[in-house]
C-alpha positions as CSV (number, residue, x, y, z in Angstrom):
1,M,-67.8,-98.9,41.8
2,R,-69.4,-96.7,44.5
3,C,-67.8,-95.5,47.7
4,S,-69.4,-97.2,50.7
5,R,-71.6,-94.8,52.7
6,R,-70.7,-94.1,56.3
7,S,-72.7,-92.5,59.2
8,P,-71.2,-89.3,60.7
9,T,-70.1,-91.3,63.7
10,A,-68.3,-93.8,61.5
11,L,-66.7,-90.9,59.6
12,V,-65.3,-89.4,62.8
13,A,-64.0,-92.8,63.8
14,L,-62.4,-93.2,60.4
15,V,-60.6,-89.8,60.8
16,A,-59.4,-90.8,64.3
17,L,-58.0,-94.0,62.8
18,A,-56.3,-92.0,60.1
19,V,-54.5,-89.8,62.7
20,A,-53.5,-92.8,64.8
21,L,-51.8,-94.5,61.8
22,A,-50.1,-91.4,60.4
23,V,-46.8,-92.2,62.0
24,L,-46.2,-95.1,59.6
25,L,-45.2,-92.8,56.8
26,A,-45.9,-89.2,56.7
27,A,-45.3,-87.1,59.8
28,C,-42.0,-85.7,61.2
29,G,-43.7,-83.4,63.6
30,G,-47.2,-83.3,65.1
31,G,-50.2,-84.8,63.3
32,G,-51.9,-82.6,60.6
33,D,-55.3,-82.7,58.9
34,G,-53.8,-84.3,55.7
35,G,-53.2,-87.7,57.2
36,G,-55.1,-90.8,56.1
37,A,-55.0,-94.6,56.6
38,S,-56.3,-97.8,55.3
39,T,-59.7,-98.8,56.7
40,G,-61.0,-102.2,57.7
41,G,-59.7,-104.9,60.1
42,P,-56.2,-105.8,61.0
43,A,-54.0,-106.2,57.9
44,S,-52.3,-109.5,57.0
45,K,-48.7,-109.4,56.0
46,D,-49.4,-109.3,52.3
47,D,-52.3,-106.8,52.4
48,L,-51.8,-103.3,50.9
49,V,-51.9,-100.4,53.4
50,A,-52.2,-96.8,52.1
51,Q,-51.3,-93.6,53.9
52,V,-51.9,-90.2,52.4
53,A,-48.6,-88.4,52.9
54,S,-49.7,-84.9,51.8
55,F,-49.7,-82.4,54.6
56,D,-51.9,-79.6,53.4
57,L,-54.4,-80.4,50.6
58,T,-56.9,-77.6,49.7
59,M,-59.9,-77.2,47.4
60,G,-59.3,-75.7,44.0
61,P,-57.0,-76.4,41.0
62,P,-55.1,-79.7,40.7
63,S,-52.1,-80.1,43.0
64,R,-49.8,-82.9,44.0
65,V,-51.2,-85.7,46.1
66,I,-48.8,-88.2,47.6
67,V,-49.5,-91.6,49.1
68,G,-47.2,-94.0,50.7
69,L,-47.8,-97.7,50.4
70,L,-46.9,-100.5,52.9
71,T,-47.7,-104.1,53.2
72,G,-49.5,-105.4,56.3
73,D,-46.2,-106.3,58.0
74,R,-44.8,-102.8,57.3
75,R,-42.6,-103.5,54.3
76,F,-42.4,-100.7,51.8
77,V,-43.9,-100.7,48.3
78,V,-41.6,-98.9,45.9
79,F,-41.0,-98.1,42.2
80,G,-43.3,-98.6,39.2
81,A,-46.7,-96.9,39.0
82,V,-50.1,-97.3,40.6
83,Q,-53.6,-96.0,40.0
84,F,-55.5,-93.5,42.2
85,R,-59.2,-92.9,42.3
86,F,-60.8,-90.3,44.6
87,A,-64.3,-90.1,46.2
88,Y,-65.9,-87.4,48.3
89,L,-67.0,-88.6,51.8
90,G,-68.6,-85.5,53.1
91,T,-68.0,-83.5,56.3
92,K,-68.1,-84.2,60.0
93,Q,-71.6,-82.7,60.0
94,E,-72.9,-84.4,56.9
95,N,-72.0,-87.6,55.1
96,Q,-72.4,-87.3,51.3
97,A,-70.2,-90.2,50.1
98,G,-70.3,-90.5,46.3
99,A,-68.8,-92.5,43.5
100,Y,-65.1,-92.7,42.7
101,G,-63.8,-90.6,39.8
102,Q,-61.7,-91.7,36.9
103,P,-58.4,-93.4,37.7
104,V,-55.2,-91.4,37.4
105,T,-51.7,-92.8,37.2
106,A,-49.4,-92.1,40.1
107,R,-45.7,-92.3,39.7
108,F,-43.2,-93.2,42.3
109,L,-41.1,-90.4,43.9
110,A,-38.0,-91.8,45.6
111,I,-36.6,-89.9,48.6
112,P,-33.1,-88.5,47.9
113,G,-30.5,-91.2,48.3
114,T,-32.6,-94.0,47.0
115,T,-30.8,-95.9,44.2
116,T,-33.2,-96.8,41.3
117,P,-32.3,-100.0,39.5
118,S,-31.5,-99.8,35.8
119,P,-33.7,-100.4,34.1
120,A,-36.3,-99.0,36.5
121,P,-38.9,-101.5,37.6
122,S,-42.2,-101.2,35.6
123,T,-44.3,-102.5,38.4
124,P,-44.1,-101.9,42.2
125,L,-41.7,-104.0,44.3
126,V,-41.8,-104.8,48.0
127,T,-38.8,-104.0,50.1
128,S,-37.7,-103.6,53.8
129,G,-37.2,-99.9,53.2
130,A,-33.5,-100.0,54.0
131,D,-32.5,-99.3,50.3
132,A,-35.6,-97.6,48.9
133,R,-38.3,-95.5,50.3
134,G,-40.7,-93.0,48.8
135,V,-44.3,-92.2,47.9
136,Y,-46.6,-92.3,44.8
137,A,-47.7,-88.9,43.4
138,A,-50.4,-87.7,41.0
139,Q,-52.1,-84.4,40.3
140,A,-55.7,-84.1,41.6
141,G,-58.1,-81.3,42.2
142,F,-60.9,-81.2,44.8
143,P,-64.0,-79.1,44.2
144,Q,-65.0,-78.6,47.9
145,A,-63.5,-78.9,51.3
146,G,-64.3,-82.0,53.5
147,F,-63.2,-85.6,53.8
148,Y,-62.2,-87.7,50.8
149,Q,-61.0,-91.2,50.2
150,V,-58.4,-92.4,47.8
151,E,-58.4,-95.9,46.4
152,V,-55.0,-97.2,45.4
153,T,-54.6,-100.1,43.0
154,A,-51.3,-101.7,42.4
155,Q,-50.0,-104.8,40.5
156,I,-47.6,-106.4,43.0
157,E,-45.9,-109.7,42.5
158,G,-48.3,-110.7,39.8
159,K,-51.4,-109.9,41.9
160,Q,-53.7,-106.8,41.8
161,R,-54.0,-105.3,45.3
162,S,-55.9,-102.3,46.5
163,A,-56.2,-100.2,49.6
164,T,-58.1,-97.1,50.6
165,A,-57.1,-94.1,52.8
166,A,-59.1,-91.2,54.1
167,F,-57.8,-87.6,54.2
168,A,-59.0,-84.0,54.7
169,V,-59.2,-81.2,52.2
170,N,-59.2,-77.7,53.6
171,E,-60.7,-74.5,52.2
172,R,-57.4,-72.6,52.4
173,Y,-53.7,-73.3,52.9
174,Q,-52.6,-74.0,56.5
175,A,-48.9,-73.5,55.5
176,P,-47.9,-70.6,53.2
177,G,-49.0,-71.6,49.7
178,P,-48.3,-70.7,46.0
179,G,-49.2,-67.2,45.2
180,E,-49.1,-66.0,48.7
181,Q,-46.6,-63.4,50.0
182,A,-43.7,-65.3,51.8
183,P,-43.2,-64.5,55.4
184,A,-40.1,-62.2,55.7
185,T,-38.5,-64.4,58.2
186,D,-35.4,-63.3,60.2
187,N,-34.1,-66.8,60.7
188,L,-30.9,-67.8,62.5
189,T,-27.7,-67.7,60.6
190,L,-24.0,-68.5,61.3
191,T,-23.6,-65.0,62.6
192,S,-26.4,-65.2,65.2
193,A,-24.5,-64.6,68.4
194,D,-26.9,-66.2,70.8
195,A,-27.8,-69.4,68.8
196,P,-26.4,-72.8,69.7
197,K,-25.2,-74.8,66.7
198,A,-28.1,-77.3,67.0
199,A,-30.6,-74.5,66.7
200,L,-29.3,-74.0,63.1
201,D,-29.2,-77.8,62.3
202,S,-30.2,-80.5,64.8
203,R,-27.4,-82.7,63.5
204,A,-24.9,-80.2,65.0
205,A,-25.9,-81.5,68.4
206,V,-23.4,-84.3,67.8
207,G,-21.0,-82.5,65.5
208,E,-20.5,-79.5,63.3
209,I,-23.2,-77.9,61.1
210,P,-23.2,-80.2,58.0
211,D,-24.2,-77.5,55.4
212,P,-23.0,-74.1,56.6
213,H,-23.8,-72.6,53.2
214,L,-27.5,-73.0,54.0
215,H,-27.2,-70.7,57.0
216,E,-25.5,-67.7,55.5
217,T,-28.6,-65.4,55.0
218,T,-32.2,-64.9,56.0
219,V,-35.5,-65.2,54.1
220,A,-36.1,-61.5,54.9
221,A,-32.8,-60.5,53.4
222,A,-33.5,-62.4,50.2
223,I,-36.9,-60.8,49.8
224,A,-35.5,-57.4,50.5
225,A,-32.8,-57.9,47.8
226,K,-35.5,-59.2,45.4
227,R,-33.5,-62.4,45.2
228,P,-35.3,-65.8,44.7
229,A,-34.9,-68.2,47.6
230,V,-35.2,-71.9,48.1
231,L,-36.2,-72.7,51.7
232,V,-36.2,-76.1,53.4
233,V,-37.8,-76.3,56.9
234,S,-36.8,-79.6,58.5
235,T,-35.4,-81.2,61.6
236,P,-32.9,-83.8,60.3
237,L,-31.9,-85.4,63.6
238,Y,-35.4,-86.0,65.0
239,C,-37.5,-86.6,61.9
240,K,-39.6,-89.7,62.5
241,S,-40.1,-90.4,58.8
242,Q,-36.4,-90.2,58.1
243,F,-37.1,-88.0,55.1
244,C,-35.8,-84.7,56.5
245,G,-32.1,-85.5,56.4
246,P,-32.0,-86.7,52.8
247,I,-34.2,-83.8,51.6
248,T,-32.0,-81.2,53.5
249,D,-29.0,-82.8,51.8
250,L,-30.7,-82.5,48.4
251,I,-31.2,-78.8,48.9
252,A,-27.6,-78.4,50.0
253,D,-26.4,-80.2,46.9
254,L,-28.7,-78.1,44.6
255,A,-27.3,-74.9,46.2
256,K,-23.8,-75.8,44.9
257,T,-25.2,-75.8,41.4
258,Y,-27.8,-73.1,41.5
259,G,-26.5,-70.8,44.2
260,D,-25.9,-68.1,41.5
261,R,-29.7,-68.1,40.8
262,A,-31.2,-68.1,44.3
263,S,-30.5,-68.0,48.0
264,F,-30.7,-71.5,49.6
265,I,-31.8,-71.5,53.2
266,H,-32.4,-74.2,55.9
267,I,-34.5,-73.4,58.9
268,E,-34.2,-76.0,61.7
269,V,-37.6,-76.6,63.5
270,F,-36.3,-76.8,67.1
271,R,-34.1,-74.3,68.9
272,D,-33.9,-77.0,71.6
273,G,-34.9,-80.4,70.3
274,Q,-34.7,-82.1,73.7
275,N,-37.2,-79.8,75.3
276,Q,-39.3,-79.3,72.1
277,V,-38.6,-75.5,72.0
278,V,-39.5,-74.4,68.5
279,N,-37.4,-71.8,66.5
280,R,-39.5,-68.7,66.0
281,A,-38.5,-68.6,62.3
282,A,-39.9,-72.2,61.8
283,A,-43.1,-71.2,63.6
284,E,-43.7,-68.6,60.9
285,W,-43.9,-71.4,58.4
286,I,-45.2,-74.5,60.0
287,L,-46.7,-73.8,63.5
288,R,-50.1,-75.3,64.0
289,D,-52.1,-74.5,67.1
290,G,-49.0,-73.8,69.2
291,A,-47.2,-77.0,68.1
292,P,-44.9,-77.7,65.1
293,G,-46.7,-79.1,62.1
294,N,-45.6,-81.9,59.8
295,E,-42.2,-81.5,58.0
296,P,-40.1,-81.5,55.9
297,W,-41.2,-78.7,53.6
298,V,-39.5,-77.0,50.6
299,W,-40.6,-73.6,49.3
300,I,-39.4,-71.8,46.2
301,I,-39.8,-68.0,46.7
302,G,-39.7,-65.7,43.6
303,A,-37.9,-62.5,43.3
304,D,-41.2,-60.7,43.9
305,G,-41.3,-62.3,47.4
306,R,-44.3,-64.5,46.5
307,I,-44.3,-68.3,46.9
308,A,-43.8,-69.9,43.4
309,A,-44.0,-73.5,44.5
310,R,-43.9,-75.7,47.6
311,F,-43.3,-79.4,48.2
312,D,-44.5,-81.2,51.3
313,N,-42.9,-84.3,52.8
314,V,-41.0,-85.4,49.7
315,A,-39.1,-83.2,47.2
316,T,-37.0,-84.7,44.4
317,Q,-34.3,-83.4,42.2
318,E,-36.5,-84.2,39.2
319,E,-39.2,-81.8,40.5
320,L,-37.0,-79.0,41.7
321,E,-34.4,-78.7,39.0
322,P,-36.7,-77.6,36.2
323,L,-37.9,-74.7,38.4
324,L,-34.4,-73.7,39.3
325,R,-33.2,-73.8,35.7
326,Q,-35.9,-71.2,34.9
327,L,-34.4,-68.7,37.3
328,P,-31.9,-66.3,35.6
329,V,-28.3,-66.1,36.8
330,L,-28.1,-63.2,39.2
331,P,-25.5,-60.4,38.8
332,G,-22.4,-61.0,40.8
């Protein structure tokens, strides 16, 4: 099967459609270049709709690509596995659409708090999203920057369904990426005298700071002490995708088990959420053209101060724990 060719004008229109539909699944903050959406006419209630949920895809070695699936009436597709195929579409200046590559299996990543049935479903299910939400993930590499398309094929309720979504691949990371030196951020902590509680965690606007142990130190202090760090940048109260709260809770829980191996830190995006005033510390990690980028993000920073791994939008215990177990227990 060959990817359909599009004129440059059609390609620009496709990207505009991708950005317009990004709010369905991926973004907590402003729109980014990683968004994508199904193409074609209006979806019927049983159609499959795909949304690329990765925030910052770059050319080079394989990395995690995540895609959220909905039905046409905005129910969520969850569990099981699906197939991804990727095709290059070209650039804004030149359309070079080509054939799809070989299919790769994408497994379901449930957001923290989702209860997986036992035994786990072998094929995807359709749900309202109240009990289960997440994305499908596979490793994929992209040889050049530009626009790509993913074709997602799923067996749902005995029928094979497919959808396509366009997305951008950049030449270099927009947010700090693996191998790069981590910003030595002097983020707010519990001892910051001039900081309102909500500037540390937006949920404290209506109560106490839920996870004070995530606000005891700074990224800069961890780097200076040559201590590994796990950093989550998120705004739990205002996050449109509703992924930020559960993922921040996951990092708080992991801190209780692995706090003797790394510093665990949460940076709230907004100092003043009502007026969209961004915390300076968050800006060092996710600011895009003067506005906050997509979130949540999770970074693992090594003892050498370099970023060892990062997770955009969805991070799971199954992905994080093997990396944390590799860290040695630090001297008391």
